[in-house]
C-alpha positions in Angstrom: 13.4 14.3 11.8 10.0 15.5 10.4 7.5 13.2 10.0 6.6 11.3 6.5 3.1 11.9 7.8 3.4 16.0 7.6 5.7 15.8 3.6 2.3 15.2 2.3 0.5 17.8 0.1 -2.9 18.7 1.0 -5.0 16.9 -2.0 -4.1 14.0 -1.0 -6.3 12.1 2.4 -4.0 12.2 6.0 -3.6 8.8 7.7 -5.2 8.1 11.1 -5.7 5.0 13.3 -9.1 3.4 11.2 -6.0 3.1 8.2 -3.5 1.0 10.2 -4.9 -2.1 9.8 -5.3 -2.4 6.1 -1.8 -0.9 6.0 -0.4 -3.9 8.4 -2.4 -5.9 5.7 -1.2 -4.2 3.0 2.7 -4.5 4.2 2.9 -8.1 5.2 1.1 -9.5 1.9 3.9 -7.8 0.1 6.9 -8.0 2.6 6.3 -10.4 4.3 5.0 -10.9 8.1 8.8 -11.5 9.2 10.3 -8.0 8.2 6.6 -6.2 10.0 8.1 -7.8 13.2 11.5 -6.7 12.7 11.1 -3.2 10.6 11.7 -0.1 12.2 9.1 2.8 11.7 11.0 5.1 9.0 11.9 2.0 7.5 8.6 1.5 6.7 7.5 5.2 5.9 10.2 4.6 3.1 8.9 1.6 2.2 5.4 2.6 2.0 5.2 4.8 -1.4 6.8 1.6 -2.8 4.2 -0.6 -1.4 1.6 1.2 -2.4 3.1 1.7 -6.4 3.3 -2.6 -5.8 -0.6 -2.8 -5.3 -1.3 -0.5 -7.9 0.5 -2.9 -10.3 -1.1 -5.7 -9.1 -4.6 -4.1 -9.0 -4.3 -3.1 -12.6 -2.5 -6.7 -13.9 -5.9 -7.9 -12.0 -8.1 -6.2 -13.5 -6.3 -6.8 -17.0 -6.3 -9.9 -17.1 -10.1 -10.1 -16.5 -11.2 -8.4 -18.9 -9.3 -10.4 -21.3 -11.2 -13.7 -19.9 -14.1 -11.6 -20.6 -15.3 -10.1 -17.4 -17.4 -6.9 -18.2 -17.6 -4.9 -14.8 -14.3 -6.3 -13.0 -13.7 -4.4 -9.4 
């Protein structure tokens, strides 16, 4: 089986050990701690793009809500 990290194109940032705590935190926030303990590594890498898409939608909603309430620089 090929590594999912090798399938990324050259314009995207490669993952390293400094990214793992944030990825773990994002995964637990999205799917829960119980799934984190039980998920195999290949399924984790399959869920990773969907997880990032979901978190991006959450962030877009948060920024839109802050703009609606009149916050000038929502970040």
